[in-house]
C-alpha positions, 0 to 999 in steps of 0.5 A: 519667626521670619520667613526662611529659604528652603536651603537650610531645612532641605540640607538638614532633611537630607542629612537626617533622612526625612523630607520636608513637605511643600504644600500648595496654597490655593486660598486662605484656608490652605494657608491657615491649615498648613501653618497650624499643622506645621506648628502642631507637628513642630515641622519645617514647611514649605508653602508652594504657590503656583503662578495660577494660584498666586494670580487667583489670590490677588498676586504674589504680594498678597500671598506674602502679606497674608502668610506673614500676618497669619504667622504673627497671629498664630505665633508661628515658631517653626521654619516656613518658606514661601516658594514659587512653584514652577516659575515660568520665566526670569521675570516671574521669579524676579517678581516673586523675589521682590514680593518677598518669596524666600524661594523660587523654582525656575522650570525651564525643563521644556527648553533644550539643556543649554537654554535651561542652564543659562536661564537657571543660572540667571535666576540663581544669581539674582536669588542668591543676592537676596538670600533666596533659594532656587529649585530647578528641573530636568525632564518633564513631570507628567500630569497637569500643573496649572495649564501645563500638561505632560502626557507620558511621564516615563518618556520624559525621564531626566538623564543623570549626566545632564542633571549633574551638569545643570546642578554644577553649572548653575549652583542651584540649592535643590533639584527636581529630576523627572523620574516618573511621578505625576501632578494630579491623580495617578492612572494606575500604580506609580512607577518611580525610577529609583535606580536613576534617582540614586544615580542622580543623587550620587552625581549632584549631591544636592537635595532632590525634589519629588513632584507629584507626592499625592498617591505615592505608596509610603514604601516608595516615599521612604525609598525616595527619601533614602535616596536624597529626596528631601522635598516632596510636593503635595497639592492634589491630596489636599484639594481632594480632602477639601472638596470631599468635606465641602460636598459632605457638609452641603449634602447634609445641609443643602440650605447652608449658605455661610461659607465659614460653615463649610470652608471651616470643616474643609480647612480642618480636612486639609490640616489633617491631611497635612499632619499625616503627610508630615508624619509620613515624610518624617519631618514632625518634631524636626523644627 
């Protein structure tokens, strides 16, 4: 099956009360694990690629070529999107689109609202010509994403009226309002702004995106999905699962040096984590 944009899978999720997981790629093992999990669960899936991870793997073209080759070898039948996560500029979004990404996020949330709208609109115009979906963000999601650090998630909550204006003026396909979630592990209990999430959903009427999906209790995940969150991003949980398994294998066999012997089990740990998330999000058997 060819790569697809996020638009259709997210609209279907929003209509039917489930969310599609975005699971970030960090190397080949992540791509293998996530694609295998998606096929086994018959779940649509979004492969997220940050600019830093894309650079680490050799560039956007390398990522697309790797994913396409794996899908061909695996005989993948479920919908798969490759999504630029937190694109920092029009140029980076354009590079991703040119490389074959089927979705991009333009993150101008650190800019004044008018500038965010102008830049997002420019990306949408280019992307939609190529059938590529676009995600935008308002407010600042706390924690760390690549080299970007936001200390106080609550102080950076998105303002519903500004969300409505951005979505309507830019024609984005999905929207990430910062409402208390964080990138990376939570310090204490997550505190999501559900009242504001419901207000944003009613004002914008597009699929919402929940960043920082690691560590959020299932009851909060279910509530966010009921309030229009049709895309939930997960990276840290997979990274922790992989790192723990690598440590476990090397602690048991300290003389081991063949990477296949410790990265293989760690790939299986990522796969199990992804399967658990797909079931939690309700996307299993929705492909």
